[in-house]
C-alpha positions in Angstrom: 29.5 -22.7 69.4 29.9 -24.2 73.0 33.2 -24.7 73.7 34.2 -28.4 74.0 35.7 -30.2 77.0 39.1 -31.9 77.2 38.7 -35.7 77.5 39.6 -37.8 81.1 42.5 -38.7 81.3 41.1 -42.5 80.9 38.5 -43.9 78.8 35.4 -45.1 80.7 35.0 -47.9 78.4 38.4 -49.3 78.0 40.7 -47.7 80.4 43.3 -46.4 77.7 44.7 -43.6 78.5 43.8 -40.7 76.3 45.9 -37.8 74.3 45.4 -34.0 75.4 42.5 -33.3 72.8 41.4 -36.4 71.6 37.9 -36.5 70.2 37.2 -39.9 70.6 39.4 -43.4 72.5 41.4 -44.4 70.4 40.9 -48.0 71.3 37.3 -48.3 71.3 36.4 -45.4 69.8 34.3 -43.9 72.8 33.6 -40.4 72.5 31.5 -37.5 74.6 28.5 -39.2 73.6 28.4 -42.4 73.6 30.2 -42.3 77.0 33.4 -41.1 78.5 31.8 -38.5 80.2 32.0 -38.6 84.0 28.4 -37.1 84.8 25.4 -39.1 82.9 21.9 -37.2 82.8 20.4 -40.4 84.6 22.7 -40.3 87.2 20.3 -38.6 89.5 17.6 -40.6 88.9 18.0 -43.5 91.3 16.3 -46.3 89.1 17.2 -49.8 90.8 18.9 -52.1 87.8 16.0 -54.8 88.3 13.7 -52.2 87.2 15.5 -52.5 83.7 18.1 -55.3 83.1 17.0 -59.1 83.2 19.2 -61.5 83.7 20.8 -63.4 81.6 18.7 -66.3 81.9 15.7 -65.1 81.8 16.6 -63.0 78.3 18.0 -66.7 76.8 15.1 -68.0 77.9 12.8 -66.0 76.2 14.6 -66.0 73.1 14.6 -69.6 72.7 11.2 -70.0 73.3 9.9 -68.4 70.7 9.2 -70.5 67.6 11.1 -69.5 64.3 9.2 -68.2 62.0 8.4 -71.0 58.9 10.4 -69.6 55.5 10.8 -70.7 52.2 14.1 -70.3 50.3 15.5 -67.9 53.1 12.0 -66.0 53.3 9.5 -65.6 55.6 6.0 -66.9 54.9 4.5 -63.1 54.7 6.7 -61.9 52.1 5.8 -64.6 49.6 2.2 -64.0 50.0 3.0 -60.5 49.8 4.8 -61.4 46.3 2.1 -63.5 45.6 -0.1 -60.9 45.5 1.4 -58.2 43.5 2.0 -60.7 41.1 -1.9 -60.9 40.7 -3.0 -57.7 41.0 0.0 -56.8 38.2 -1.7 -59.8 35.8 -5.0 -58.4 36.5 -4.1 -54.8 35.9 -2.6 -56.3 32.2 -5.8 -58.3 31.5 -8.0 -55.1 32.6 -6.0 -53.4 30.3 -6.3 -54.7 27.1 
């Protein structure tokens, strides 16, 4: 099994001081898998931030421009259709079995 590297002195997520043999940050719960490592596998890729991050204004506009799905009693219309179809199929199966 690979030897575990010691944690950094401070958490990269929240800045809290980490105990010497910590497996996770006592403040925010970050660990090596979630982001306290100093080097990332994506560090050398030189990706521009604009390529993957949309601005908050664009994200909010995209969310607000979509109309909400029509719902009856909290369920989307397609679930009602699926339920009615299954109920009909069950009734037809029962009547055919007589």
